A tleap script that builds the chain and sets N, CA, C and O, in Angstrom:
source leaprc.protein.ff14SB
mol = sequence {
  NMET VAL VAL SER PRO SER ASP SER LEU PRO
  GLY ASP THR HIE LEU LEU THR GLU SER GLU
  VAL GLU ARG SER PHE ASN ARG LEU PHE LYS
  LYS LYS GLU ILE ASN ALA GLU ASN LEU ALA
  LYS ALA GLU LEU LEU ILE ASP GLN LEU ARG
  PRO GLU SER PRO LEU ARG PHE ARG LEU GLU
  ALA GLU LEU SER GLN LEU ARG GLU GLN CYS
  LEU SER GLU ASN CSER
}
set mol.1.N position { -4.282 -15.230 17.183 }
set mol.1.CA position { -4.184 -13.980 16.517 }
set mol.1.C position { -3.478 -13.321 15.569 }
set mol.1.O position { -2.397 -12.801 15.846 }
set mol.2.N position { -4.023 -13.270 14.326 }
set mol.2.CA position { -3.710 -12.844 12.855 }
set mol.2.C position { -3.072 -11.551 13.019 }
set mol.2.O position { -3.959 -10.698 13.051 }
set mol.3.N position { -1.859 -11.006 13.143 }
set mol.3.CA position { -1.239 -9.927 12.605 }
set mol.3.C position { -1.343 -8.916 11.668 }
set mol.3.O position { -0.483 -8.150 12.103 }
set mol.4.N position { -1.714 -8.477 10.864 }
set mol.4.CA position { -1.473 -7.606 9.762 }
set mol.4.C position { -0.915 -6.614 9.662 }
set mol.4.O position { -0.589 -6.012 10.685 }
set mol.5.N position { -0.652 -6.168 8.547 }
set mol.5.CA position { -0.031 -4.269 8.094 }
set mol.5.C position { -0.557 -3.638 9.080 }
set mol.5.O position { 0.192 -3.305 9.999 }
set mol.6.N position { -1.437 -3.436 9.121 }
set mol.6.CA position { -2.320 -2.529 9.841 }
set mol.6.C position { -2.182 -2.221 10.997 }
set mol.6.O position { -2.244 -1.031 11.304 }
set mol.7.N position { -1.910 -3.425 12.171 }
set mol.7.CA position { -1.661 -3.366 12.921 }
set mol.7.C position { -0.644 -3.200 13.606 }
set mol.7.O position { -0.628 -3.037 14.826 }
set mol.8.N position { 0.537 -3.237 12.678 }
set mol.8.CA position { 1.857 -2.653 12.924 }
set mol.8.C position { 2.196 -1.452 12.964 }
set mol.8.O position { 1.641 -0.607 12.262 }
set mol.9.N position { 3.222 -1.159 13.843 }
set mol.9.CA position { 3.498 0.806 13.937 }
set mol.9.C position { 4.716 1.044 13.059 }
set mol.9.O position { 5.457 0.090 12.816 }
set mol.10.N position { 4.917 1.980 12.676 }
set mol.10.CA position { 6.221 2.035 11.836 }
set mol.10.C position { 7.775 1.794 12.828 }
set mol.10.O position { 8.391 2.101 13.849 }
set mol.11.N position { 7.770 1.369 12.162 }
set mol.11.CA position { 9.542 0.802 12.655 }
set mol.11.C position { 9.069 -0.136 13.572 }
set mol.11.O position { 9.548 -0.160 14.706 }
set mol.12.N position { 7.971 -1.107 13.146 }
set mol.12.CA position { 7.931 -2.110 14.218 }
set mol.12.C position { 8.633 -3.284 13.462 }
set mol.12.O position { 8.588 -3.445 12.243 }
set mol.13.N position { 9.426 -4.248 14.544 }
set mol.13.CA position { 10.140 -5.255 13.454 }
set mol.13.C position { 9.550 -6.572 13.737 }
set mol.13.O position { 10.140 -7.449 13.106 }
set mol.14.N position { 8.556 -7.028 14.492 }
set mol.14.CA position { 7.705 -8.077 14.378 }
set mol.14.C position { 7.644 -8.827 13.134 }
set mol.14.O position { 6.724 -8.449 12.408 }
set mol.15.N position { 8.433 -9.890 12.616 }
set mol.15.CA position { 7.966 -10.521 11.280 }
set mol.15.C position { 6.737 -11.727 11.410 }
set mol.15.O position { 6.903 -12.552 12.308 }
set mol.16.N position { 5.741 -11.830 10.708 }
set mol.16.CA position { 4.815 -12.829 10.672 }
set mol.16.C position { 5.482 -14.283 10.100 }
set mol.16.O position { 6.578 -14.259 9.541 }
set mol.17.N position { 4.969 -15.149 10.227 }
set mol.17.CA position { 4.967 -16.476 9.854 }
set mol.17.C position { 4.410 -16.833 8.653 }
set mol.17.O position { 3.444 -16.345 8.067 }
set mol.18.N position { 5.229 -17.867 8.317 }
set mol.18.CA position { 4.444 -17.856 6.708 }
set mol.18.C position { 3.017 -18.507 6.906 }
set mol.18.O position { 2.122 -18.218 6.111 }
set mol.19.N position { 2.828 -19.228 7.770 }
set mol.19.CA position { 1.464 -19.498 8.428 }
set mol.19.C position { 0.570 -18.613 8.494 }
set mol.19.O position { -0.594 -18.762 8.123 }
set mol.20.N position { 1.195 -17.324 9.117 }
set mol.20.CA position { 0.271 -16.106 9.501 }
set mol.20.C position { 0.249 -15.215 8.267 }
set mol.20.O position { -0.602 -14.325 8.280 }
set mol.21.N position { 0.825 -15.281 7.492 }
set mol.21.CA position { 0.954 -14.485 6.153 }
set mol.21.C position { 0.008 -15.057 5.074 }
set mol.21.O position { -0.764 -14.371 4.405 }
set mol.22.N position { 0.161 -16.403 4.982 }
set mol.22.CA position { -0.929 -16.807 4.050 }
set mol.22.C position { -2.015 -17.240 4.744 }
set mol.22.O position { -2.772 -17.853 3.992 }
set mol.23.N position { -2.573 -17.153 6.333 }
set mol.23.CA position { -3.929 -16.627 6.800 }
set mol.23.C position { -4.332 -15.100 6.181 }
set mol.23.O position { -5.464 -14.794 5.809 }
set mol.24.N position { -3.677 -14.610 6.167 }
set mol.24.CA position { -4.162 -13.093 6.428 }
set mol.24.C position { -4.228 -12.830 4.988 }
set mol.24.O position { -5.320 -12.422 4.594 }
set mol.25.N position { -3.171 -12.991 3.990 }
set mol.25.CA position { -3.233 -13.233 2.699 }
set mol.25.C position { -5.112 -13.719 1.794 }
set mol.25.O position { -5.835 -13.173 0.961 }
set mol.26.N position { -5.157 -14.875 2.530 }
set mol.26.CA position { -6.214 -15.817 2.477 }
set mol.26.C position { -7.455 -15.130 2.637 }
set mol.26.O position { -8.376 -15.201 1.823 }
set mol.27.N position { -7.476 -14.342 3.889 }
set mol.27.CA position { -8.798 -13.382 4.423 }
set mol.27.C position { -8.826 -12.338 3.920 }
set mol.27.O position { -9.923 -11.821 4.131 }
set mol.28.N position { -7.898 -11.443 3.082 }
set mol.28.CA position { -8.156 -10.268 2.339 }
set mol.28.C position { -8.893 -10.573 1.459 }
set mol.28.O position { -9.669 -9.652 1.200 }
set mol.29.N position { -9.113 -11.969 0.495 }
set mol.29.CA position { -9.415 -11.590 -0.678 }
set mol.29.C position { -10.757 -12.907 -0.873 }
set mol.29.O position { -11.286 -13.441 -1.848 }
set mol.30.N position { -10.941 -13.056 0.997 }
set mol.30.CA position { -12.313 -14.156 1.110 }
set mol.30.C position { -13.442 -13.977 0.660 }
set mol.30.O position { -14.180 -14.829 0.166 }
set mol.31.N position { -13.702 -12.494 0.851 }
set mol.31.CA position { -15.333 -11.868 -0.034 }
set mol.31.C position { -15.112 -11.767 -1.001 }
set mol.31.O position { -16.093 -11.585 -1.722 }
set mol.32.N position { -13.764 -11.806 -1.677 }
set mol.32.CA position { -13.864 -11.732 -2.934 }
set mol.32.C position { -13.625 -10.104 -3.528 }
set mol.32.O position { -13.564 -9.650 -4.670 }
set mol.33.N position { -13.518 -9.453 -2.107 }
set mol.33.CA position { -12.950 -8.059 -2.696 }
set mol.33.C position { -11.707 -7.645 -2.952 }
set mol.33.O position { -10.919 -7.449 -2.026 }
set mol.34.N position { -11.378 -7.465 -4.202 }
set mol.34.CA position { -10.350 -7.132 -4.648 }
set mol.34.C position { -10.640 -5.609 -5.400 }
set mol.34.O position { -11.229 -5.210 -6.404 }
set mol.35.N position { -9.785 -4.973 -4.177 }
set mol.35.CA position { -9.626 -3.118 -4.642 }
set mol.35.C position { -8.191 -2.940 -4.342 }
set mol.35.O position { -7.398 -3.770 -3.899 }
set mol.36.N position { -8.020 -1.805 -4.641 }
set mol.36.CA position { -6.270 -1.401 -4.565 }
set mol.36.C position { -5.831 -1.051 -3.263 }
set mol.36.O position { -4.644 -0.878 -2.987 }
set mol.37.N position { -6.976 -0.921 -2.280 }
set mol.37.CA position { -6.588 -1.049 -0.484 }
set mol.37.C position { -5.748 -2.572 -0.295 }
set mol.37.O position { -4.587 -2.775 0.060 }
set mol.38.N position { -6.755 -3.464 -0.653 }
set mol.38.CA position { -6.467 -5.052 -0.505 }
set mol.38.C position { -5.267 -5.159 -1.243 }
set mol.38.O position { -4.250 -5.418 -0.600 }
set mol.39.N position { -5.198 -5.034 -2.274 }
set mol.39.CA position { -3.751 -5.525 -3.209 }
set mol.39.C position { -2.343 -4.669 -2.464 }
set mol.39.O position { -1.222 -5.157 -2.605 }
set mol.40.N position { -2.509 -3.581 -1.808 }
set mol.40.CA position { -1.360 -2.920 -0.915 }
set mol.40.C position { -1.054 -3.815 -0.044 }
set mol.40.O position { 0.087 -4.264 0.067 }
set mol.41.N position { -2.240 -4.245 0.815 }
set mol.41.CA position { -2.231 -5.009 1.953 }
set mol.41.C position { -1.529 -6.061 1.764 }
set mol.41.O position { -0.604 -6.353 2.522 }
set mol.42.N position { -1.834 -6.716 0.824 }
set mol.42.CA position { -1.560 -8.224 0.376 }
set mol.42.C position { 0.292 -8.276 -0.051 }
set mol.42.O position { 1.064 -9.131 0.382 }
set mol.43.N position { 0.582 -7.397 -0.769 }
set mol.43.CA position { 1.915 -6.544 -1.133 }
set mol.43.C position { 2.850 -6.487 0.441 }
set mol.43.O position { 3.966 -6.991 0.565 }
set mol.44.N position { 2.284 -5.936 1.279 }
set mol.44.CA position { 3.132 -5.748 2.505 }
set mol.44.C position { 3.178 -7.179 3.532 }
set mol.44.O position { 3.995 -7.476 4.403 }
set mol.45.N position { 1.808 -8.003 2.984 }
set mol.45.CA position { 2.295 -9.214 3.719 }
set mol.45.C position { 3.168 -9.789 3.098 }
set mol.45.O position { 4.124 -9.949 3.856 }
set mol.46.N position { 3.436 -10.341 1.754 }
set mol.46.CA position { 4.340 -10.789 0.910 }
set mol.46.C position { 5.814 -10.292 1.332 }
set mol.46.O position { 6.887 -10.871 1.503 }
set mol.47.N position { 5.387 -8.979 1.421 }
set mol.47.CA position { 7.262 -8.329 1.619 }
set mol.47.C position { 7.278 -8.919 3.303 }
set mol.47.O position { 7.880 -8.137 4.040 }
set mol.48.N position { 6.790 -10.002 3.923 }
set mol.48.CA position { 7.164 -10.251 5.238 }
set mol.48.C position { 7.983 -11.825 5.281 }
set mol.48.O position { 8.701 -12.272 6.175 }
set mol.49.N position { 7.575 -12.469 3.946 }
set mol.49.CA position { 8.276 -13.219 3.840 }
set mol.49.C position { 9.895 -13.110 3.108 }
set mol.49.O position { 10.324 -12.166 2.445 }
set mol.50.N position { 10.564 -14.306 3.439 }
set mol.50.CA position { 12.289 -14.368 2.950 }
set mol.50.C position { 11.883 -14.582 1.137 }
set mol.50.O position { 10.954 -15.067 0.491 }
set mol.51.N position { 13.023 -13.989 0.885 }
set mol.51.CA position { 13.104 -13.529 -0.859 }
set mol.51.C position { 12.798 -15.114 -1.394 }
set mol.51.O position { 12.094 -15.350 -2.376 }
set mol.52.N position { 13.413 -16.085 -0.622 }
set mol.52.CA position { 13.598 -17.340 -1.330 }
set mol.52.C position { 12.392 -18.569 -1.176 }
set mol.52.O position { 12.396 -19.735 -1.570 }
set mol.53.N position { 11.344 -17.756 -0.410 }
set mol.53.CA position { 10.432 -18.544 0.343 }
set mol.53.C position { 9.642 -19.096 -0.909 }
set mol.53.O position { 9.346 -18.354 -1.845 }
set mol.54.N position { 9.311 -20.461 -0.875 }
set mol.54.CA position { 8.583 -20.931 -1.919 }
set mol.54.C position { 6.810 -20.330 -1.852 }
set mol.54.O position { 6.125 -20.087 -2.846 }
set mol.55.N position { 6.450 -20.222 -0.671 }
set mol.55.CA position { 5.350 -19.281 -0.435 }
set mol.55.C position { 5.016 -17.558 -0.940 }
set mol.55.O position { 4.017 -16.944 -1.317 }
set mol.56.N position { 6.351 -17.256 -0.717 }
set mol.56.CA position { 6.621 -16.152 -1.685 }
set mol.56.C position { 6.004 -15.849 -3.125 }
set mol.56.O position { 5.049 -15.201 -3.553 }
set mol.57.N position { 6.961 -16.588 -3.627 }
set mol.57.CA position { 6.550 -16.859 -5.002 }
set mol.57.C position { 5.099 -17.388 -5.405 }
set mol.57.O position { 4.776 -17.121 -6.563 }
set mol.58.N position { 4.055 -18.184 -4.543 }
set mol.58.CA position { 2.903 -18.926 -5.169 }
set mol.58.C position { 2.056 -17.479 -4.877 }
set mol.58.O position { 1.149 -17.175 -5.652 }
set mol.59.N position { 2.381 -16.633 -3.767 }
set mol.59.CA position { 1.724 -15.620 -3.032 }
set mol.59.C position { 1.472 -14.710 -4.155 }
set mol.59.O position { 0.355 -14.540 -4.644 }
set mol.60.N position { 2.849 -13.967 -4.657 }
set mol.60.CA position { 3.244 -13.565 -5.975 }
set mol.60.C position { 2.480 -13.505 -7.094 }
set mol.60.O position { 1.905 -12.511 -7.538 }
set mol.61.N position { 2.503 -15.011 -7.691 }
set mol.61.CA position { 1.917 -15.474 -8.797 }
set mol.61.C position { 0.130 -14.796 -8.167 }
set mol.61.O position { -0.483 -13.818 -8.594 }
set mol.62.N position { -0.228 -15.665 -7.173 }
set mol.62.CA position { -1.471 -15.330 -7.570 }
set mol.62.C position { -2.057 -13.664 -6.723 }
set mol.62.O position { -3.251 -13.458 -6.502 }
set mol.63.N position { -1.316 -12.989 -6.482 }
set mol.63.CA position { -1.439 -11.206 -6.728 }
set mol.63.C position { -1.280 -10.796 -7.961 }
set mol.63.O position { -2.042 -9.954 -8.437 }
set mol.64.N position { -0.247 -11.342 -8.673 }
set mol.64.CA position { -0.323 -11.016 -10.138 }
set mol.64.C position { -2.296 -11.453 -10.887 }
set mol.64.O position { -3.194 -10.714 -11.290 }
set mol.65.N position { -2.229 -12.343 -10.801 }
set mol.65.CA position { -3.831 -12.836 -11.187 }
set mol.65.C position { -4.569 -11.745 -10.578 }
set mol.65.O position { -5.063 -10.883 -11.305 }
set mol.66.N position { -4.675 -11.703 -9.492 }
set mol.66.CA position { -5.576 -10.502 -8.435 }
set mol.66.C position { -5.685 -9.214 -9.020 }
set mol.66.O position { -6.753 -8.617 -9.161 }
set mol.67.N position { -4.503 -8.767 -9.380 }
set mol.67.CA position { -4.463 -7.024 -10.064 }
set mol.67.C position { -4.858 -7.182 -11.260 }
set mol.67.O position { -5.489 -6.230 -11.721 }
set mol.68.N position { -4.606 -8.590 -12.315 }
set mol.68.CA position { -5.171 -8.399 -13.451 }
set mol.68.C position { -6.643 -8.603 -13.525 }
set mol.68.O position { -7.312 -8.226 -14.487 }
set mol.69.N position { -7.129 -9.213 -12.479 }
set mol.69.CA position { -8.776 -9.742 -12.657 }
set mol.69.C position { -9.415 -8.162 -12.436 }
set mol.69.O position { -10.319 -7.660 -13.105 }
set mol.70.N position { -8.595 -7.468 -11.183 }
set mol.70.CA position { -8.992 -6.119 -10.768 }
set mol.70.C position { -8.956 -5.231 -12.185 }
set mol.70.O position { -9.920 -4.522 -12.475 }
set mol.71.N position { -8.076 -5.297 -12.831 }
set mol.71.CA position { -7.962 -4.124 -13.897 }
set mol.71.C position { -8.721 -4.635 -14.986 }
set mol.71.O position { -8.469 -4.090 -16.061 }
set mol.72.N position { -9.719 -5.675 -15.008 }
set mol.72.CA position { -10.229 -6.176 -16.051 }
set mol.72.C position { -11.365 -5.838 -15.476 }
set mol.72.O position { -11.976 -5.103 -16.252 }
set mol.73.N position { -11.854 -5.983 -14.656 }
set mol.73.CA position { -13.458 -5.755 -13.820 }
set mol.73.C position { -13.360 -4.040 -13.701 }
set mol.73.O position { -14.473 -3.551 -13.507 }
set mol.74.N position { -12.389 -3.161 -13.769 }
set mol.74.CA position { -12.759 -2.167 -13.307 }
set mol.74.C position { -12.235 -1.437 -15.023 }
set mol.74.O position { -12.003 -0.274 -14.692 }
set mol.75.N position { -12.106 -1.472 -15.722 }
set mol.75.CA position { -12.089 -1.469 -17.470 }
set mol.75.C position { -13.153 -1.408 -17.855 }
set mol.75.O position { -13.372 -1.393 -19.067 }
savepdb mol mol.pdb
quit
């Protein structure tokens, strides 16, 4: 079972594993649905990772590219 940020209650301290974060991140954009809601969810997922995590750096770069793509499609 994959836990997403929307499954968490405010103040919930359950942290996702890197594998869970990566899987959830990929599912957000699997159908090419790049919108503000999914971008915000992706940001919450990334926040679950340690600041020094290589996965965090990779997902932040991917998220930046997705944001640019979303902006260019909506312009």
